N, C-alpha and C positions, 0 to 999 in steps of 0.2 A: 636697776637702780644705779644711778651714777654716783661715783665716789666724789665727795667734797675734798678738794686738795688745795693746800697752800704750799707752794714751793719757793724756797729762798735761793736766788742766784747771787752768790757773794762776788762773782766776777773776780778781778785780780786785786783782792783785798784780804787783809788779815795775815799777820805773821802766824807761825805755828802756835805760839802761846796764846795769841789773841783769838785765834780760831777755836782752840780747845776751850777757852773760857766762854766764848760765845755759844758754842755748841752745848756745853754743859748747862749754861743758863737756860737755853731753849728747852732742853730735855727735862730739866727740873721743873720749869713752869708748866710744860706740857703734861708732865706726870700728875700735877696737881689740878690742872684746869681744862685740859683738852678733852672735848666730847669724843665719845667712842666712834662717832660717824664722820670725823674729820681726820684727814691724813696730812702730816707735815713732811716735807721733803727738803733736806738741806743739800745745796749744791755748792760746796766750797772748792777752792783750787785743789789741784791734784795732791799737793803736799800734805793736805789735811785728811785725805780720805780714810786711810787705814786707821789713824788714831781716833777719828770720830766714830767709825764703825765699832770700835771697841767700847765706846761709851754707850751705845744703844741698848735700851732695855726692851726685850722682846714683848713685854706687856704694854708698851707705849707705841702708838701709831706714828712713829717717826722713822723715815727712811733716808738714805743717802744717795745722791746723784752725782755723776761727773758732769762737767760743763761741756764736754765734747769727747769724741773718740775718732780714731782713724778708720777709714773704710777697709783697710787691709788687715789680714789676720796676723801677719808678722813680716819682717824683712828689713831692708836698709832704708828706714824712714826716720832719720835722726830727729829726736825731739818729740816724736809722736807716741801715742798710747793706744793700744788696740782694745776692742770691746772684750775680748777674752781675758786680757790682763785685768780689766776692771772687774769682770765677773769673778776672777780668782781671788780678788780682795773682798768679795761679798758686796760689792756695789750693786744696787738693784735697778737704778734708773740712770739715764743719760740725756742731757739736753742736746738737741740737734737742730741746726738751722736757725740759731739765734740771729737776730738782725745784725749784731756786731760781727758775727762770723761771716755772714753773707757780705757785709759792707767792707770789712777790713781784710778778709782773706779770700774774697771772691768765690765763696761757696755757691755752686749752682744747684738748681733743683735736681739735676741728674746726679751730681755727686752725692746729694743728700739721700737719694734712693739707695745708693751703695752703702752709705753709712747706716741707714735704717736697717737694711738687711743684715749688715754685720752685727748690729746691736741685737736684733732678734735672734740671730744664730747663736749668740752668746748667752741668751736668756735674759737680756736686759729689757727694761721697759723704756722706750724713748718718749721724751717730751718734745714733740715736734713743733717748732715755732713757725709762724707765718704772720704777715702783716705788711702794710703799705707805708711808703714814705710820704712826706708832705705834698710833693708835687703830684703824686697819684691821687691823693685825697682831694686836692684842690681841683684836679681835672675831672673829678667825678667818676673815675674808672676804678675805684678802690675795690668794689665787689668782684669785678672780673679779674683784677690783679691777684687778689688773694685766692680766688678759685683756681686760677692758673697755677699758682704755687702748689696748691694741694693736688691738683690733677697730675702735674709733671713729676712730683716727688712720690706720691702715694700710689699711683697706678702700677708701679713696679713692685708693690708688696702684696703678699697673699692675704686672702680674707682671714685666714686663721691667725696670722701675725697681727693684722689690723686690730683684732679684738683686744690686744695688749697695748694699744697706742693711746697716749695722752696728747692732746693738741693745745697749744698756747697761742693766743692771738696777741700780737704786739702792734698797737697803733704807733708806729715809729714817729709819726707827725706830732704825737702828743707827749713825747718823751724828750725833755730838755729843750723844748721849743717855746715854752710859755703858753702853749695852747693846751686845752684840757678836753679830754673825751668825756662826754656825758654818759650817764648810765643808759640812756636811750640809744646812743650811738654804739655803746658796747654790746647791748643786747641785740641790736639790729645786725651787727656783724656776726655775732655768735650764732644767731638764728640762720644767717646765710651760710655760715660754715657748716652747721649741722645738716642743713638741707642738701648742701653739695656733697657732704660725706655720705649722706643717704643715697645720693645718685651713684656714688662710687661703690659703696659697700652694703647697701640695703639697710635693714632694720637694726643691724649692729651699731649703727651710728647713734641710735637713741641712747646707748649705754656709754658713749664716749665722753669722758670728762674734757671739757673745753675751758681752759684757764684764761683769765684776762691779764695781760702783761703791760699795762700802761700807767705807771706812776700811781699804783694802788697803795694807800696808806690807811692807818686806823680810822682816820676821819672820813674817808669816802668808801671804805670797803663794804659797809652794810648796804649802801645804796647800789653799788656796782653788783654785788652778789645777789641782789633781789631779782635780777633778770632771770627769766625761766631757763635760759640756755647758758648762763654764766655759772660754772661749777667750781670756781675758786680763782686763785691768782698765781701768777709767776712774778714774784716780788724781787725788786732790785735793792735800792738803797735802804728801804725800811727793814729788810731782812738782816741788816747788820746791827740792829738793836733787838735784843731778845724779847723785851716787853712789847715793843711795837709789832714784831713779827707774830707773836702768839695772839696779840689782840686782834690782828687781822683775821686769824683763824677762828676767833671767837665771834666774828661778825655775821656768821650765817644765820 
């Protein structure tokens, strides 16, 4: 049985006070309205992590993720944070391979294998992102592009660790471009991803939650989540509004 997940990536937004207010609102609404079979994950900037973790109610299905971690355990890596540091704060998840990290910080598939293994070693659950830019979609090579991302990054992790992985598909071509991915396009890619994961890890792929990360909002979430292989969303802008974020989670 795959877990239904809606994760909110705040990116580089929200002051400490703003973040605490937003997290409190999400948690309060979730306590009143969130179904038992849906999990919310908040991914704020590093400065919020410890404070938001203290707000969590163990009876509510809300978790906290970091937006990134370093591949090294410790050392002279100024400005970086290790997976074990995150685990020591009781962070449970970490986003890895986000399209912005790949584009702005040149994160390669090989580097992401190292980050994935570091996260698994610390007991974190990675949310691994994959997805194609506009030129790849227009060239018609998007399926092979995404499968190659998965192969190059995930072939270096063990089958036991894979069982704890969440995958997020980001159609980069449909984010901030004025183009929109249809529910059919989302399901088509998610089905392709699941089939490829099955080729890499066997039947365990059937239990992998695959999230859609392309401009998902309350108005289109229900249609997107109707796909057989779409198990939730990795939400950007809409996660900065508590009501919108929880409404997306109520769209299953």
